[in-house]
N, C-alpha and C positions, 0 to 999 in steps of 0.2 A: 665061814658066817654064819652064825645064831640068827633066831628071829629077833628083826630088830623092831621096837612098835616107837612110835615119833607122835605126840598128840592124838594117840588111841587107834592111829593107821599102821598096819604092817607095813613095811619097808620092802618092797621087792628089786631084783636087779634089772636095769630097763635095758631094751634091746640096743643092739650096736647101731642103727639109724640113729636114735636119739644121743648115744653116746659119742657119735661124730658130731652131731649138731651141737652138743654143749660144752665138747673139748676146746678149749684157747687158750688158758692161761700158760699151760704147758708148751705151747708152741711160739708166744712171744718169751718167755724165760730162755727158749732155746737159741731164740733170735740174738735174746740178750748174752746169753754164755757164749756162742759160737762168734767173736767176734775178732780182727785180727791178732789180740793175744792170746787164743786158743791155737790159730791156725798157726802162729809162730812158736808157741811152747811144745806143740804137738809135732810139727817139723823137727825141734830143736831135739826132742826125746829121741825120734827112731833115726835122724842125720847122727846123732851124739854118739848114743849106746846100741844102735841096732833095734834086734827083739827085745833086749834084756828086760825093758822096763815096761813088756807090755804085761804083766801081772798087775801094774797098777789098774788097769782097766776092771779088772773084778771086783778090788773094793769101792771103785767109783761107783759101780752101779749098784751094791749095795748101800752105801753109804748117800751116792743120791736118790733112789727111792724112800730110803728111811727118811732123812731129812725132808723129802715132801709132803711124805705122808704125814711125819708128825707134825710138821706145820699145818695142813689141813685139818686134822683132828682137834688141834690146840684149840684154831679157829675157830671150828664151825661147833668144838662144844661147849667153850667159852663163851660163844657170841661175838667175838671180837678178834679182829685180826692180832698179829702175834705182839709186835711191839707194845699196842693197847694192853692186851691180855698182860703184857709184862708189867705196865705200868698199876694195873688192876691189882694184881697180887704181889709185886715186888717193890713199889711205889716210885714217884717220877724221877728220882735219881737213876736209877737201874733203866726206866726208860729211855732215861736222855744218853747215860753211857752207850747204852746198845743203838738207839739210835745215831749216835755219832760216831761210832765204830763201824756201824755197816753204808753210813754216808761214805766215809775214808775209802774204805773198800772200794764202793762202786766209783768214787771219784778218780784212785788210782786207775780204774777200769779205763775212764775217761780217759785217761791219759795216753793210755794204748791205743784205744779208738781212733781218737785225732789223731796221732801219728799212723795209723794202719791207714785210714782213708787218705791219707797224704801221699802214703808209698803206694797204695792204690792207684791214685792220680799220676806220679810217678813214674812206673810201671807204662800205664798207659798213654799217656802225653808227654813223656819226657818232660817235666815241669820240675822245678823246686817242689820238692815233697811239703815245706810249709806254702806257698803259693797253693797248692792242690788244697790240702786241708783248710785254708782259710775258704776257698769257692764253696767245699761243700757244709761248711758251717754255716756260710750266707745262707745257703739251701736249709739247711735243719733248723733254722733260726725261723724260716717262712713254715716250714710243718708244725713247728711248734704251735702257731698261733693261728692255724686252718681247724675246721670243724672236724668232728669226729676222728680223733686222734687214735684210739683204740681199734676201732674196725682197719682204717689204714696201715697201722702198724702191724696186725696180726695176718693181714691178708701179703703186706709184703715182704713180709719177713717167712713167711711158707713157701713164698717163690723162691726165697735164696737160700733156703734150706733144701730144698729140692735139685737147685740147681749146684750146690755145692756136692751135695751126697753122687748127683751124677758124674760131675768132674774128676772127681779122685777116685771113684770108682772105677771108671772109665781108665784112667790112667793106672791102676792095679792090674786092670785087664791086659792093658798094653805091655807092661813090664813083666807077663806071665805069671801073676799072681805070688802070693808069698812062699817062702820056704817051709813047708809047713812042719817039718821036722825043729826047725829053730823055732817056728812061731810058737808049737806045743810046749818046746821047750822054756821061753819068755812067758808063757800062762800059769806055770808049773812050779817056777823055782825063783821063789821071791826073795827078796833083797835089794838093797841100793848099791849099786857099782859105784866106785870110787866117783866122787865129784859131782854126782847126779841129783842130790838133795835138794838144792835149790831149785833148778829145772823141775824136780818132782812137786816139791811145792806149788810152782808157777801152776801147773798141770793140774793137782788136786783141788788148786783152789779154782781155777775156772771150768771144772768139769762138774765137783763135789761141793758145796758151799751150801751153810744154811739159808744165806741172803735169798736165793733162788727160791723155796721154799715161803721164806718170810715174805718178800713181793708177792708171791702166787695168794696168799691170802687176800691183800689188799686188791687184786687182780679180779679175785673173787669177786670181789665187791661190784664191780666192773660188769660182771660176768652173771650178776645177779643169780651164784649159787646160794644153796639152802642147805640144813642141816641133813635132809634126808640125802643129798645128794653124796655124804661122806661114807653112805654106806648102800648106795643103789650102783655101785662101780664106776660113776662118772669120775670122782676124783680119784678113784684108783688109775683107770687109765688116763687122765690125765699127767698122773707123775711118771707112767708106763710113756706116754708121748713123748715128755720132757728128756726122760733120761736114755730112752734109747735111741731117739735121733741124734745126742748130743754123742755118746758114745758111737754112733753108724759113722758122723762126720769125724770126730777127733781119731779114731780107734782107724780108720781109712788114711789120715794124715800121718799118722805114727809109722803106718806100712808100708806108705810111700816113700817117705823119709830113710825106713831102714833099709828098702831094696834099690833106691837111687842115689842117696847122698852117701849114705853109710860107707859102703866098700867104696867109695872115692877118696873117704876122710874128709869128708867138707865141712865144714860149721858154718851155721847161720846168721853171718855177720849184716850182712845187707839185703833189702827186699827183691832184688834179681836172681840173688838165692833160693828164695822164696819159688820163682819162676821155674828153676831148674824140676822142682818136684812134677810138673806136669809135660815138660821135655818130652817124653820119651813117647806120650801119646800126640802132643798138638805141635813138637819140634816149634819153628819159628812164632806161632801165636801163643805159647805156652806164658811168654811176657803178660798179653794183653790179656789172655783169660785168667791169670793170676790177678792181676792188676783190679780187675772187674769183680773177683774175689773178696779180695781186700777191701776194695770199696765198698761193694755190696755189703759185705759182714759190719765193714767198721761203722756204715752209716748206720744200719738196722740197730746195730746195738748200741751205737751213739744214742737214737733214737727214743731206746728202750730202757738205757742202762743208767743215763743223767735223770730221766723220768723217776727209775727206781732209787735213786740217791737220794732226790728230794722228796720223794713219799716217805722212804724211811726216815730220813732226818726229821720231817714234818711231823710224824708218828710220835717220834720220842720226845718232842717239846710240845705235843698236843694241839699240832697245828692243822690246816685243812689238805686232807690227801689225795683230793679227787682228780683226776689228769688234766680236766679242763678250768680246774681250778686257777686263778689267777696269780697264788702263792707257789703254786708249783712251776708256773709256767717262767715265771720272772724268777724264780730261783735255778731253774735249769739253765739260763742264759746266762746270769750270774756264775754259776760253775764251770759252765763252757768257757767264759770271757778267763777265768784264773787259771783253768785248766790249760788254756793254749798260751796262756802267758809262760806256765811251766814248760810245757813242751818248747817253745820258740829260744827260752833261755838254754836249754840243754841244747850242748854242742858237740854230742855223738852220734852214732849211726843211729835212722829210727828205729830199727829192728832191736838194737841193746836198749831201747827205751821202752819197746812194749815188751820186754825181757823184764827188765827191772819192774816194771809198774805193774804185771802181772802178779810178780813173787810177791810186791806189797801188799796186794788184795787179799793176801791169807788172815788178816788180820780180824777177819768178822766173825769167821764161826768159833775161836775159842771165846767169844764175849757172849755171842748171841746165845750160841749152843749150850754155855752154862747156863742160864736161865732156862731154855726149852727143855733141857734135862732133867733139871727140876721140877719142871712144870708136868711134864709126862707120866712121873711116879707120882704127883698128887692125887689122892683118893676124889679129892671134891669136883677134880675134871673130869674124872670117868664115871661119876656116881648117875646110877640107872644105866649103865651101860657096861656092857661085858668087857673085864680087866684085859688089856692089851698087853700081856705081858711078854709076849713074840716082839713087840713094837718098842716097848721099853727098854728091853735090854738089845735090842739092835741099837737104838737110837744111844744108850751109854758106852757101845762098845764102838760104834762109828764117832762118838766125840773123844774118846780116848784114844785114839788112833790119829785122828785129826789133831788133837792138843800136842800129843808128844810130836809128831813128824816136824810141827808149826813150831814149836818151840826151838826143839835142836836144831832146823833149819835157819831159822830168822838169824839166829845165836850165830850163826858163821856167814849170812848173808847180808847183815843188815850194816855191818863195816865197809864191805863192799859196794852196797848201795849209795850211802851217803858220801863213799872216796868219787863215785860217778859222777855226783852233782858239786864235788869240789869241797862235800862241809867236813871232811877230816882229813 
């Protein structure tokens, strides 16, 4: 990075201790991303296709870092969070469309989170997943109206992230680790296996979507980030923390699915089959540990994701976006009620609903990414700073990749999704 001067002061990189103290939104975003949907999609990817789709992790890392850095850069240099910047540069209709698309993406994600918490309760207590979901939703409702929401979420999610990493990597060790030749082959031979496109969309949309970066610009307000944090290493470190932690967890789950389930020809259809991922290491206790993982992931993701959806929706319509605001809290409760009704009306497998919901989340990036790609190429955004040529073209490549995969994938998947709800 070249010399950067802001308000007459040269910006220097901060030390490791300061970075650790100031990083935060990336952890929140990881907890939002690593929900039951991510666990399910990762397990399906490994169980159904073995090592063959591991290559997806490479573009996910590239796109994840790019989307985060572009979001942070646009937010800091424009002086506005992303959707507010879209409103400023492209008008209120554009902001409303983006806010609505991102809300819907988060809403579909919420369907999977509600179902996932219920599935976790089913594994732990052997009760109906819908009853389990209602219990956890009652707990969640209390959390929304408690004080210090941001700090509680950040600390709780950090615990869940560490616990999930340890559980799945312990299982990898218990099964003797991956087949290194097949793993290398999976990383170096790019291509979609027959029938894999829908699962790949769900996997990409939960691991590398612009929604995370856009929401990060609003969390940055809570963290009180400043423009210099874009250049002193804090925002870059935060982006890496998010992407690396996501890949560490979801990649481990894909590998466990490939090692444990794929050789047996087992497809993930019920929550109990997710528990089989951990059975080589934990035996009889696997169902309880997986239940806790689903419950913790679902609950933390519900708490963060529902807020994310309402913040982005309100941003689109120029309404209050503070996490403690009454509008956000009431909107979250209304959103949860609607999502719960849809989940309970659906009469199929809870795992199938998680799968459907995560495919549907893919709508956000093609919409929001369109305006973000245009903005990063604007000369007035980057005026006074070094032209970010590498970042600009990384964003363009990432956006086009997601756009093509999403359009082709949803074209084949939407009829199946509608059929699942009896709409066609």
